[in-house]
MIDOSE-1310 file (N, C-alpha, C; in nm, 2 decimals, decimal comma, always signed):
residues 117
xxxx	+1,86/+1,42/+0,84/+1,76/+1,28/+0,80/+1,62/+1,27/+0,74; +1,60/+1,24/+0,63/+1,43/+1,23/+0,54/+1,37/+1,15/+0,65; +1,25/+1,23/+0,69/+1,14/+1,15/+0,78/+1,02/+1,19/+0,73; +0,91/+1,11/+0,68/+0,77/+1,06/+0,64/+0,71/+1,06/+0,75
xxxx	+0,61/+1,09/+0,77/+0,50/+1,06/+0,87/+0,34/+1,14/+0,81; +0,29/+0,96/+0,77/+0,11/+0,99/+0,73/+0,04/+0,96/+0,84; -0,08/+1,06/+0,73/-0,18/+1,05/+0,83/-0,32/+1,05/+0,77; -0,44/+1,04/+0,81/-0,56/+1,06/+0,75/-0,59/+0,94/+0,75
xxxx	-0,58/+0,84/+0,77/-0,64/+0,70/+0,75/-0,72/+0,64/+0,85; -0,83/+0,55/+0,83/-0,93/+0,58/+0,92/-1,02/+0,46/+0,87; -1,11/+0,45/+0,98/-1,24/+0,38/+0,89/-1,37/+0,44/+0,84; -1,38/+0,39/+0,68/-1,48/+0,48/+0,58/-1,57/+0,39/+0,55
xxxx	-1,71/+0,39/+0,47/-1,78/+0,26/+0,43/-1,74/+0,28/+0,28; -1,81/+0,15/+0,21/-1,78/+0,17/+0,08/-1,86/+0,28/+0,02; -1,78/+0,31/-0,08/-1,79/+0,42/-0,15/-1,75/+0,62/-0,09; -1,71/+0,58/+0,04/-1,66/+0,68/+0,08/-1,54/+0,70/+0,05
xxxx	-1,44/+0,84/+0,13/-1,35/+0,93/+0,05/-1,27/+0,97/+0,18; -1,12/+0,95/+0,19/-1,05/+0,96/+0,27/-0,94/+0,98/+0,18; -0,84/+1,13/+0,25/-0,72/+1,18/+0,18/-0,61/+1,17/+0,25; -0,53/+1,11/+0,28/-0,40/+1,09/+0,31/-0,28/+1,21/+0,29
xxxx	-0,23/+1,18/+0,40/-0,11/+1,31/+0,36/+0,01/+1,25/+0,42; +0,16/+1,27/+0,35/+0,23/+1,22/+0,35/+0,30/+1,38/+0,38; +0,37/+1,38/+0,54/+0,44/+1,51/+0,56/+0,57/+1,50/+0,55; +0,68/+1,58/+0,51/+0,80/+1,52/+0,47/+0,90/+1,65/+0,51
xxxx	+0,99/+1,60/+0,60/+1,07/+1,67/+0,65/+1,22/+1,65/+0,64; +1,33/+1,73/+0,71/+1,51/+1,65/+0,68/+1,56/+1,72/+0,52; +1,63/+1,65/+0,46/+1,69/+1,70/+0,36/+1,60/+1,62/+0,26; +1,51/+1,67/+0,20/+1,41/+1,65/+0,11/+1,47/+1,72/-0,06
xxxx	+1,48/+1,64/-0,14/+1,53/+1,75/-0,24/+1,42/+1,76/-0,32; +1,44/+1,95/-0,40/+1,29/+1,96/-0,49/+1,24/+1,90/-0,57; +1,35/+1,81/-0,67/+1,30/+1,74/-0,77/+1,33/+1,59/-0,69; +1,23/+1,52/-0,69/+1,23/+1,36/-0,61/+1,10/+1,29/-0,66
xxxx	+1,11/+1,14/-0,64/+0,98/+1,06/-0,63/+0,96/+1,04/-0,57; +0,81/+1,06/-0,51/+0,71/+1,04/-0,40/+0,64/+0,94/-0,45; +0,59/+0,85/-0,35/+0,47/+0,71/-0,38/+0,37/+0,68/-0,30; +0,29/+0,63/-0,31/+0,21/+0,61/-0,15/+0,18/+0,42/-0,26
xxxx	+0,24/+0,36/-0,13/+0,21/+0,24/-0,15/+0,11/+0,18/-0,04; +0,01/+0,03/-0,07/-0,02/-0,02/+0,01/+0,00/-0,20/+0,10; -0,06/-0,23/+0,18/+0,01/-0,36/+0,18/-0,15/-0,42/+0,31; -0,20/-0,54/+0,23/-0,33/-0,59/+0,30/-0,23/-0,73/+0,38
xxxx	-0,29/-0,73/+0,50/-0,24/-0,86/+0,52/-0,23/-1,01/+0,41; -0,11/-1,07/+0,43/-0,09/-1,17/+0,35/-0,04/-1,17/+0,24; -0,03/-1,02/+0,21/-0,03/-1,00/+0,05/+0,10/-0,91/+0,08; +0,17/-0,93/-0,03/+0,31/-0,78/-0,05/+0,23/-0,67/-0,09
xxxx	+0,36/-0,55/-0,04/+0,35/-0,42/-0,07/+0,33/-0,42/-0,21; +0,24/-0,33/-0,23/+0,20/-0,27/-0,44/+0,21/-0,13/-0,46; +0,22/-0,08/-0,52/+0,23/+0,04/-0,60/+0,08/+0,05/-0,58; +0,04/+0,22/-0,54/-0,05/+0,21/-0,56/-0,03/+0,38/-0,67
xxxx	+0,04/+0,46/-0,65/+0,04/+0,59/-0,72/+0,19/+0,65/-0,67; +0,26/+0,70/-0,79/+0,40/+0,74/-0,82/+0,33/+0,90/-0,84; +0,39/+1,00/-0,82/+0,40/+1,15/-0,87/+0,59/+1,17/-0,88; +0,59/+1,20/-1,00/+0,77/+1,18/-1,05/+0,80/+1,29/-1,08
xxxx	+0,95/+1,30/-1,02/+0,98/+1,47/-1,10/+1,02/+1,46/-1,23; +0,98/+1,54/-1,32/+0,97/+1,56/-1,47/+0,94/+1,43/-1,52; +0,87/+1,35/-1,45/+0,78/+1,24/-1,54/+0,62/+1,21/-1,51; +0,56/+1,30/-1,44/+0,43/+1,28/-1,42/+0,39/+1,19/-1,32
xxxx	+0,29/+1,13/-1,36/+0,23/+1,05/-1,21/+0,15/+0,86/-1,28; +0,22/+0,78/-1,18/+0,17/+0,65/-1,22/+0,07/+0,60/-1,11; -0,05/+0,54/-1,17/-0,17/+0,51/-1,11/-0,13/+0,35/-1,07; -0,17/+0,24/-1,03/-0,18/+0,11/-1,05/-0,37/+0,11/-1,10
xxxx	-0,37/+0,03/-1,14/-0,52/+0,01/-1,27/-0,64/+0,00/-1,16; -0,60/-0,09/-1,06/-0,72/-0,11/-0,98/-0,74/+0,02/-0,88; -0,65/+0,13/-0,88/-0,71/+0,28/-0,85/-0,70/+0,41/-0,93; -0,69/+0,37/-1,08/-0,73/+0,50/-1,18/-0,87/+0,52/-1,17
xxxx	-0,86/+0,63/-1,16/-0,99/+0,73/-1,18/-1,06/+0,72/-1,05; -0,98/+0,63/-0,96/-1,06/+0,67/-0,84/-0,96/+0,73/-0,71; -0,85/+0,74/-0,77/-0,72/+0,79/-0,65/-0,65/+0,91/-0,74; -0,59/+1,02/-0,65/-0,55/+1,11/-0,73/-0,42/+1,12/-0,58
xxxx	-0,27/+1,13/-0,67/-0,18/+1,15/-0,58/-0,13/+1,32/-0,64; -0,09/+1,38/-0,55/-0,07/+1,53/-0,53/+0,04/+1,58/-0,46; +0,12/+1,73/-0,50/+0,20/+1,70/-0,39/+0,18/+1,92/-0,38; +0,19/+1,93/-0,24/+0,24/+2,11/-0,22/+0,39/+2,14/-0,19
xxxx	+0,45/+2,16/-0,30/+0,57/+2,17/-0,22/+0,63/+2,28/-0,11; +0,51/+2,39/-0,10/+0,54/+2,50/-0,02/+0,50/+2,41/+0,13; +0,43/+2,34/+0,15/+0,42/+2,26/+0,24/+0,46/+2,08/+0,27; +0,59/+2,10/+0,19/+0,63/+1,97/+0,18/+0,55/+1,86/+0,16
xxxx	+0,45/+1,84/+0,15/+0,36/+1,75/+0,19/+0,31/+1,67/+0,06; +0,27/+1,54/+0,07/+0,22/+1,45/-0,10/+0,08/+1,40/-0,05; +0,00/+1,39/-0,11/-0,13/+1,39/-0,09/-0,17/+1,25/-0,14; -0,26/+1,17/-0,12/-0,36/+1,11/-0,20/-0,51/+1,09/-0,16
xxxx	-0,54/+1,16/-0,24/-0,72/+1,15/-0,23/-0,79/+1,02/-0,31; -0,84/+0,98/-0,19/-0,91/+0,84/-0,23/-1,07/+0,86/-0,21; -1,12/+0,82/-0,37/-1,28/+0,83/-0,34/-1,31/+0,70/-0,43; -1,45/+0,70/-0,39/-1,53/+0,56/-0,41/-1,42/+0,42/-0,38
xxxx	-1,39/+0,46/-0,22/-1,34/+0,36/-0,17/-1,40/+0,20/-0,17; -1,32/+0,08/-0,18/-1,42/-0,07/-0,18/-1,31/-0,10/-0,10; -1,38/-0,16/-0,06/-1,36/-0,32/+0,07/-1,21/-0,38/+0,03; -1,14/-0,39/-0,07/-1,04/-0,44/-0,15/-0,96/-0,33/-0,09
xxxx	-0,96/-0,17/-0,09/-0,89/-0,12/-0,09/-0,79/-0,09/+0,11; -0,90/-0,20/+0,16/-0,84/-0,19/+0,28/-0,72/-0,28/+0,29; -0,61/-0,16/+0,38/-0,43/-0,21/+0,39/-0,39/-0,09/+0,47; -0,25/-0,12/+0,48/-0,17/+0,03/+0,58/-0,11/+0,08/+0,43
xxxx	-0,12/+0,18/+0,43/-0,05/+0,26/+0,32/+0,05/+0,34/+0,36; +0,16/+0,34/+0,23/+0,25/+0,38/+0,31/+0,31/+0,47/+0,24; +0,40/+0,57/+0,28/+0,43/+0,71/+0,19/+0,57/+0,64/+0,18; +0,61/+0,70/+0,05/+0,77/+0,71/+0,03/+0,84/+0,77/-0,04
xxxx	+0,98/+0,76/-0,06/+1,05/+0,91/-0,10/+1,20/+0,86/-0,16; +1,19/+0,89/-0,27/+1,33/+0,86/-0,33/+1,41/+0,96/-0,42; +1,54/+1,00/-0,41/+1,58/+1,08/-0,50/+1,57/+1,07/-0,63; +1,56/+0,94/-0,71/+1,52/+0,91/-0,82/+1,45/+0,82/-0,85
xxxx	+1,37/+0,85/-0,99/+1,33/+0,69/-0,99/+1,42/+0,61/-0,97; +1,38/+0,47/-0,92/+1,45/+0,37/-0,88/+1,59/+0,36/-0,79; +1,56/+0,44/-0,72/+1,63/+0,47/-0,65/+1,59/+0,40/-0,49; +1,72/+0,39/-0,39/+1,65/+0,35/-0,23/+1,53/+0,41/-0,19
xxxx	+1,44/+0,39/-0,15/+1,29/+0,45/-0,12/+1,32/+0,43/+0,08; +1,27/+0,55/+0,11/+1,26/+0,59/+0,22/+1,12/+0,57/+0,27; +1,05/+0,48/+0,36/+0,93/+0,51/+0,42/+0,90/+0,56/+0,48; +0,77/+0,56/+0,52/+0,70/+0,61/+0,65/+0,64/+0,50/+0,73
xxxx	+0,57/+0,55/+0,83/+0,51/+0,43/+0,93/+0,42/+0,33/+0,88; +0,35/+0,44/+0,78/+0,20/+0,40/+0,71/+0,07/+0,47/+0,83; -0,01/+0,44/+0,75/-0,12/+0,45/+0,82/-0,29/+0,38/+0,77; -0,35/+0,31/+0,86/-0,43/+0,21/+0,87/-0,56/+0,28/+0,75
xxxx	-0,61/+0,21/+0,63/-0,74/+0,27/+0,54/-0,84/+0,12/+0,61; -0,93/+0,18/+0,65/-0,98/+0,00/+0,64/-1,13/+0,06/+0,58; -1,22/-0,05/+0,49/-1,31/-0,01/+0,43/-1,42/-0,05/+0,44; -1,53/-0,08/+0,54/-1,61/-0,16/+0,54/-1,70/-0,09/+0,57
x	-1,84/-0,20/+0,60/-1,97/-0,14/+0,60/-2,02/-0,19/+0,74
């Protein structure tokens, strides 16, 4: 079974940085779509960034220029480098996996990111 475990969340001040990690295990296909999503209280889950096999990366407009999604295939890990964090970035961040774009997603448990003074 595919398993996703997020880590790296925490409390940071505005303007600070965090690096989230999504460690994958199980029957992970070498070509896949990995994503980071976030959900704040009272709001729907929203896409933050995608890294898509053969199709590069996509970012939400709200994080472009500040966040970077990357992957280390040797470590079976996907990262989200978050810089210049804003209070509006506060949310639970979830990692997702799918075999193909548009396919059903498998989710991790999430990691809390809180940006506050």
